[in-house]
C-alpha positions in Angstrom: -8.7 -160.8 -53.8 -5.8 -159.0 -52.5 -3.5 -159.9 -49.1 -2.3 -156.5 -47.6 0.1 -158.9 -45.9 1.8 -158.9 -49.1 2.9 -156.4 -51.3 5.3 -156.7 -54.4 6.6 -153.3 -56.1 7.4 -153.9 -59.7 8.7 -151.4 -62.7 6.1 -149.4 -64.1 6.4 -150.5 -67.4 6.0 -154.2 -66.6 9.1 -155.2 -68.6 11.5 -156.0 -65.9 12.2 -159.5 -65.9 13.1 -160.3 -62.0 9.8 -158.4 -61.6 7.9 -160.7 -63.8 9.6 -163.8 -62.0 8.9 -162.7 -58.8 5.2 -162.3 -59.6 4.9 -165.7 -61.3 6.4 -167.3 -58.3 3.5 -165.5 -55.9 0.7 -167.0 -58.6 2.4 -170.3 -58.5 2.4 -170.5 -54.4 -1.5 -169.2 -54.9 -0.4 -166.3 -52.5 -2.6 -163.2 -52.9 -0.9 -159.8 -53.2 -1.0 -156.4 -53.4 1.3 -154.4 -56.3 2.3 -151.4 -56.7 4.5 -150.0 -59.1 8.2 -147.8 -59.3 9.1 -145.4 -62.3 12.5 -146.3 -63.0 12.6 -143.8 -65.7 12.6 -141.3 -63.3 14.7 -142.7 -60.8 12.0 -143.1 -58.4 13.5 -146.2 -57.4 16.0 -143.7 -55.8 13.4 -141.7 -54.0 14.0 -141.5 -49.7 10.5 -143.3 -49.7 11.0 -146.1 -51.8 14.9 -146.4 -50.4 13.2 -146.9 -46.9 11.2 -150.1 -48.1 14.3 -151.0 -50.3 17.7 -150.0 -49.2 19.3 -151.4 -52.4 16.6 -149.6 -54.5 15.6 -152.5 -56.7 12.3 -153.8 -58.1 11.1 -156.4 -57.5 10.7 -155.5 -53.8 8.1 -158.1 -51.8 6.8 -156.8 -48.3 5.7 -159.0 -45.7 4.5 -158.1 -42.7 7.0 -154.9 -42.4 9.8 -157.1 -43.7 11.4 -156.4 -47.1 13.3 -158.2 -49.6 14.5 -157.6 -52.8 16.0 -159.8 -55.6 13.7 -162.0 -57.2 15.8 -164.9 -56.3 15.7 -164.3 -53.1 12.1 -163.5 -52.9 11.2 -167.1 -54.5 13.6 -168.7 -51.7 11.9 -167.1 -49.4 8.0 -167.7 -50.6 9.3 -171.2 -51.0 10.1 -171.6 -47.2 7.1 -169.7 -46.1 4.9 -172.2 -48.1 6.8 -175.0 -49.1 3.4 -177.3 -50.2 3.4 -175.3 -53.5 6.5 -175.3 -55.1 8.5 -173.5 -57.3 11.6 -175.4 -57.1 12.2 -178.8 -57.2 11.9 -181.1 -54.7 15.3 -183.1 -55.4 18.3 -181.5 -53.5 20.9 -181.6 -56.4 17.8 -180.5 -59.1 16.8 -177.7 -56.9 20.4 -176.5 -56.6 20.8 -176.6 -60.3 17.9 -174.6 -60.6 19.4 -171.6 -58.3 22.8 -172.1 -60.3 20.2 -171.4 -63.6 19.0 -168.5 -61.9 22.2 -166.8 -60.4 24.0 -167.7 -64.2 21.1 -166.1 -66.1 21.4 -162.6 -63.8 25.3 -162.6 -63.8 26.3 -163.6 -67.9 25.6 -162.8 -71.4 25.7 -159.0 -70.9 25.8 -158.1 -74.2 22.7 -160.2 -75.0 21.0 -158.5 -72.4 22.3 -155.2 -74.0 21.4 -155.7 -77.4 17.9 -157.4 -77.0 16.8 -155.9 -73.6 13.3 -156.9 -72.7 11.4 -154.0 -74.5 11.2 -157.0 -77.6 9.8 -159.3 -75.4 7.0 -156.6 -74.0 6.8 -153.7 -76.4 8.7 -154.0 -79.7 11.4 -155.7 -81.3 14.7 -154.1 -82.9 16.1 -154.2 -86.0 19.5 -153.8 -85.4 21.3 -157.2 -85.9 23.3 -158.7 -83.1 26.9 -158.0 -82.9 29.6 -160.3 -83.0 29.9 -160.3 -79.5 26.0 -160.6 -78.8 26.2 -163.3 -81.2 28.8 -165.3 -79.3 26.5 -164.9 -76.2 23.5 -166.3 -77.8 25.4 -169.2 -78.8 26.7 -169.6 -75.4 23.2 -169.6 -74.2 21.7 -172.1 -76.6 25.0 -174.8 -75.6 24.2 -174.0 -72.2 20.5 -174.4 -72.6 20.4 -177.6 -74.8 23.2 -179.0 -72.1 20.6 -178.4 -69.5 17.2 -179.3 -70.8 16.6 -183.0 -71.2 16.2 -184.8 -74.7 12.6 -183.9 -76.0 11.3 -182.4 -72.7 9.7 -178.9 -72.1 10.7 -178.6 -68.8 14.2 -178.5 -66.9 13.6 -180.7 -64.3 10.9 -182.8 -65.4 8.3 -180.6 -64.2 8.3 -176.6 -64.1 9.7 -174.3 -61.9 10.9 -171.1 -61.6 14.2 -171.6 -63.2 12.3 -172.3 -66.3 10.6 -169.2 -66.6 14.0 -167.0 -66.3 15.4 -169.6 -69.0 12.5 -169.0 -71.5 12.4 -165.3 -70.7 16.3 -165.1 -71.1 15.4 -167.0 -74.7 12.7 -164.9 -75.6 14.9 -162.0 -75.9 15.8 -163.9 -79.4 12.5 -166.0 -80.2 10.3 -162.8 -80.3 12.6 -160.3 -81.7 12.6 -162.8 -84.7 16.4 -164.2 -83.8 17.5 -167.3 -85.0 16.9 -170.1 -82.1 17.1 -174.1 -82.6 13.9 -175.1 -82.8 14.1 -177.5 -79.6 14.3 -174.5 -77.7 11.7 -172.2 -79.6 9.2 -174.7 -78.8 10.6 -174.9 -75.1 10.0 -171.4 -74.9 6.5 -171.3 -76.6 5.5 -173.9 -73.9 6.7 -172.1 -71.1 5.4 -168.5 -72.4 1.8 -170.0 -72.2 1.8 -171.0 -68.5 -1.2 -168.9 -67.2 0.8 -167.4 -64.1 3.5 -166.1 -67.5 0.4 -165.2 -69.6 -1.2 -163.0 -66.6 2.2 -160.9 -66.5 2.4 -160.8 -70.2 -1.2 -159.6 -70.8 -0.7 -156.8 -68.4 -1.7 -153.3 -69.6 1.6 -151.2 -71.2 
């Protein structure tokens, strides 16, 4: 049953990686919530009605008892403080800091890869255009860093699932689901993470 105390605004196409991250965090916490969509294609996020809710005009935005918060990592951290009994971040202090580092890095780097392999390739259809040299370099950087963070023969970054696993898997899936070459260990990691029930609930939404 939906909980009127929590309202999550997401993009109308359900392809935003950040909306997915917040959606997964709520599901993993076991929080019932309502959801509303914002049409980014028509710039509905810039309309006064939404700006009144989300001054930075972004999805996801979570509204909780009159308090609103945007940015998916900020939402996850807020939920973690509210409901620590069902963690979405590692318990260990340094692992938790590193998980947040992974999230911040994924949101601020790999621009060429994100431009040439947008999340439409994950949720709608692949792109036939080959990667540019710049995007290939970004992909190699992604592989190198992911391999350095992922323990040998592990399918989780820190021994058990955390929200950074979902975010990293989604970034890698821009390549995996598009049919671009990906190291097998990382492809296995992505396939494992993608089967998580909270992730599949988002993936299987009608688009």
